[in-house]
N, C-alpha and C positions, 0 to 999 in steps of 0.2 A: 114306609119306604118301599122296597121292591124285593121280590124273590130273585135270588141270584140266577137260578135256572129258568129264566124267563124264555119265551119263544126266541128272542133275538140271540140268546146265549146258548140255547140247546142245539147241539150238533145234529145236522140232518143225517150224517153217516157216522163215521168213526168205527173203531178207535183210530186215533191219529198218532203218528210218530212225534214224540216229545223228547226233549233232553232236560233232565231234572237233576237237582242235587237232593238226595235224601237227607232229611233233617231229623235223624233218629238219635242224635247225641242225647245221653241220659239227662243232662242238665237242661236241654231245651224241652225234652218231654215233660220234665217236672214243671217247667215254666208254663207249658200249655195246660197241664192238669190243675194248676192253681185257679183256672177259670171254669173248670168243668162243673162245679156245683151250681154256679149261676146259670150256665148254659143248660144244665139238666132241668131246671125249672121251666124251660120253654119247650121241653119234649120234642115232638116231631116238627115243631116250627123252625128248628135249626138243624143243620147237618154238622155235627161236631166231628172234626177229623181225628180218627184214631192215630196213635203213635206211628203205626207202620206206614201210614200214608201221608205223613207230614213231609212237605217238600218245598223247594223253591223251583219254579219253572224257569229254567235258563232260556229255553226257546221251544215253541211249539210249531208244528207244521199242520195247518188246519185245512188240508185237502187230502184226498186219497192218493196213495202212492202204490206203485207196484212193489213186489217183493225185492226186485233187483234195485230199484231206487233206494229202498230202505237199506239194503246191504251196502250200497255205495256211500250213502250219506253217513252211516255209522262209521265206516272205515275212514272216511275223510275227516270226520270229526275226531276220531281216535288219533290220527296223525297230527292234526292241528293242535290238539291239546297236549300231545306228548312233548311239544316244543315250548309249552308254557313254563313260566318260571318256577312253579310249584304251587303249594296249597294257598288258599285264600282265607285269611282270617276275617271273621265277621262278628258283629255284635247284634243280637236279636232282642228287640224290644225298643220302645213300648208297643202296647197293643193299640190298634186303631179301629174303633167301631165305625165302619163305613156304611154307605147306603144299601149295600147288598151282601156284605160279608164282614167278618171280624178278621182283620189282617194284623200281621206283626212286621214291624219295620226291620230292615236289614241294612247295616252300615259297616264300613263306609261304602258308598255306592260305586265309586269309580272302578275299583278292582273287580267287583262283581259284574259290573257292566262290561268290563273288558273280556270276561269269560263268554258272556252272551255274544259279544261282537265276533269272537273267534268262531263260535259255533255257527253263527249266521253266515260268516264268510265261507266256512267249509261246506255247509249244505247248499249254498247258492251256486257252487261249482257243479252240482249234479243236474243234468238236463231234466227239465220238467218240474223241479222243486222251486216253489215260490213262497218264501216266508212272508209274513205280513211286513209291511214297511217298518223300518226301525223308527221308534219315536224320537223326538228331540232329546229326551232324557229317559234312560231305562229306569224301571221302578222295581228293583229287587225286593221281594217280600215273600212271606209265608202266610198261608191262610189257616186260621184257627177254627173257623166255623163259617158255614154259608147259610144265609137266611132262606128259608123254604116258603115263607109267606111274606106278605107285604106289611104285616102289623107287628113286627118284632122290635124294630129299632126305634124305640121311643126314648124320651128324655130320661126316664127312670132307669131303663136298661143301660143307657149310655153312662150315666153317673155311677151306677153300681159296678159296671165293667172297669171304668177308669180308676175306681177306688181300690181295686185289687192290687195292682202295681207290684208284681214280684220283681226281684232284682233282674236286671238285664243279663243276658247270657252270652259268653264268648265261645265261639266254636271255630273249627277249621274245616273248610271244604277242600277235600283232596281228590275228589273224583266227581265226574258227571255220569249219570246213567241214561242210556238210551232205552226208551220204553214205548209200548203201545198204550196210550192213555185212553181210559174209559170215563165217561160221565155216568156215575151211578145215580140215576134219578130217584131210585127207591130209597137209598140211604142219604142222599143229599150231599155227596162229596165225590172227589175223583179217586179212582183206583187205576192200577196199571198192570200190564204183563211185561216182565223184565226182558230186555234184549241183551244189553252189554254194559259192562263197567268200562269207563273211559278215564284213566287217571290223568290228573293235571301234572305234567312233567314227571319227575321222579318222586313225587310226594306220596304215591301209593304204589304198591307192588301187586301186580296181577300175575297169577301163575297160569301155566298151561292147563292145570286141572280145573281152575275156575272157568277158563274160557271153554273148555270141553263141556263142562256142566251147562254153560249158557247155550251152547250149540245143541246139546241133547234136548234141553227144555224147549228150545225153539222148534226143533224137528217134531217133538211130541205135540206141538200146537198146530202143526201144518197139515194134519188130516191124512197123512199117508203112513199107515202103521208099519209097513216094511221099511220105509225110509227112517222112521224113528228107531226101529229095531237095529238097523245098520249103524246108526250113530251110537246107540247104546253099546253095541259090540265094539265099535272103534274105541270108545272111551274105556271099556273094560280092558282092552288089549294095551292101550298106550298110556293111560294115566299112571299105572304103577311104574312105568319106565321114565316118562317125561313130565309127570304131573307137577313136580316141584320146581321146574325151570321157570324163569321169568318170561312172561309174554308181553311184548311191547312192539310197536311198529318197527319194521325192519330198517336198519340204516347201514347194514353191511352184508357181506356174503356169508357171514358166520353167525347170524342171529338164530341160534338153535331153537329157542322157544317159539318164535314166529314160524320157523320151518316145520316144527313138529305139529303145530295146529294145522298148517297147510297139509301135512302128511295125513292127519286125521281126516280131513275133508276128502282127500283122494282115496283113502281106505274106505270111508263110508260110501262114497259113490261106487267103488268097485264091488264092495260087498252087496250093495243094493242091486247092481247090474246083474251079477252072477246069480243071486238068489231069485230075482225076477225071471231070468231066463230058464232056470231049472225048477221053478216053483217049489223052492225049499226055504227054510228059515235062514237068516243071515248067519246064525251060529253054525249052520251046517257047511258053510264054505270053508275049505281047508287052505292051509298055506300053499299046498301044491296047486290048488285051483287058482289062487292069486298069482303064483309064479308063472303059471301057464298064460294067464292074461297079460302079465307085465312083460314077459320075454326078457331078452338080453338088453340091459340098459345101453350097452355100447354098440349095438347092432345098428349102425347108421343107415344101412340099406333097407331097413324094415319099411314095408309099404303095405297098407297105410301106416303112418306113425301111430304110436299107442294112443295119443290123445285124440287123433282122428277116428281110430277104431272105436274107442269108448263112446265118442259122440254119436257115431253112426249106429252103434248097437243100442244106445238109449233111444235114438229115433225109431229104430225098428220095434221097440217096446211101446211106442205110442207117445213118447215125449216130443213135443214140438220144440225144435232146437232153439227157436228164438222166443219162447214163452217167458215173459218177464215175471210171471207169477208162479212158475213151476219151481219148487224149492230144489229139486234135484238138478235141474239145468242151471239155475242161478248159482248153485254151489260149484258146479263144474266150470261154468264160465268165469267164476271168480278166480279159478286156478288156471285159466286159459291164457297165460302170458309167459314170456320167456325171460329168465334171468340172464343177463349178459355174463359171458365168461370173464372171470377176474383175471387180473394181470399177474396174480401170484397164487400159490397153493397147488396141491396135487389134484389134478382133474379127475383122477380115479378115486378120490376120497368121496365116499357116499354122503358125508356131512356137508359137502361144499355146494353152495347154491349156484348152479349153472344149468341152463337149459329150461325146458318147459316145466312150469311149476307143478302141474298135475302129475306129469310123468315122474318128476323128481320125488314127489311125495310118496307115490306108491313104491318106487324103487327104494326109497329110504327105509320104509318099515320092513322091507324084505331083504335088506342088506345083511350079509354074513355077520357083520359086527354086532347086530342086534338079535341074531338067531337064538341065543340062549336067554335073552332078556324079555323079548316079546313072546309071550306064551300062547301061541295059536293052539 
């Protein structure tokens, strides 16, 4: 037959943004292991997928993206899936020995295809992202092993594989993961760098602590050691206070978990800015330093406004204000929008969402209400 990683399937660049469901349910892992003895006989001729990389590819984006496009795509998919009805039940099996890989069927197909459709609709709203055209019929499946040579899939292999036939497995998919997908040609299967968990409706609970961990891991991959240090410091300060709160896309002016993740982003940017300007570590920035930067939240006559001042000072440090691949600027621009003032509530309440998101975030962590809880 053919090697799966033939020239036509090998990516010229990558890694690429993908949305996957991890299939690490113990029952499915045992299902796959029932075939490992046979696959082991073929040695390096096959790339047998380890348990940690078993997945269903919901949708892949097979072209390069800027850091900002990735940010927008992930958040739009998060919002789209948050309105989904809940988890999707699936049956895995039987195994299909194909011309270039051993795959596992996933049924029923319609609810799984509906998840793919939602993800495709969400990413297609981001300028510059072009998913491959949708097929006439989606094919949800998991891959057990990839052929690495053209002489694996013979009649004897086919018969022996089909003779194993473990019981089919029922699982529930309650979230999708945004990842940077890698083709590992040395091992013969796919691996990824994790970006974000995206729950299906209310079927999975994501906490602020989990989201902060994702953002720290992301910063550590982005090549700027001070930026990563600023994010680690923000997590150290805020996770003990806000970590157990639920994090989900915001639908009201009082969604604290969402607000506190935004506050962490504003704090990380501020710590980074002050540490760069002073050539010190992020941990050396004091609460007094941050208060001096933030100023009085209710000083409407301030000129320039806080968000404008932060943007200008980042520019003075050499950050191109419109650089779509600069992680610091991408984070600050993601906070550069205004919450409309609600028709109810105390506008002096530091927990109320009104005004510029980045400014709100920094003032939130400096609010007197949290003074004894956030241990600067």
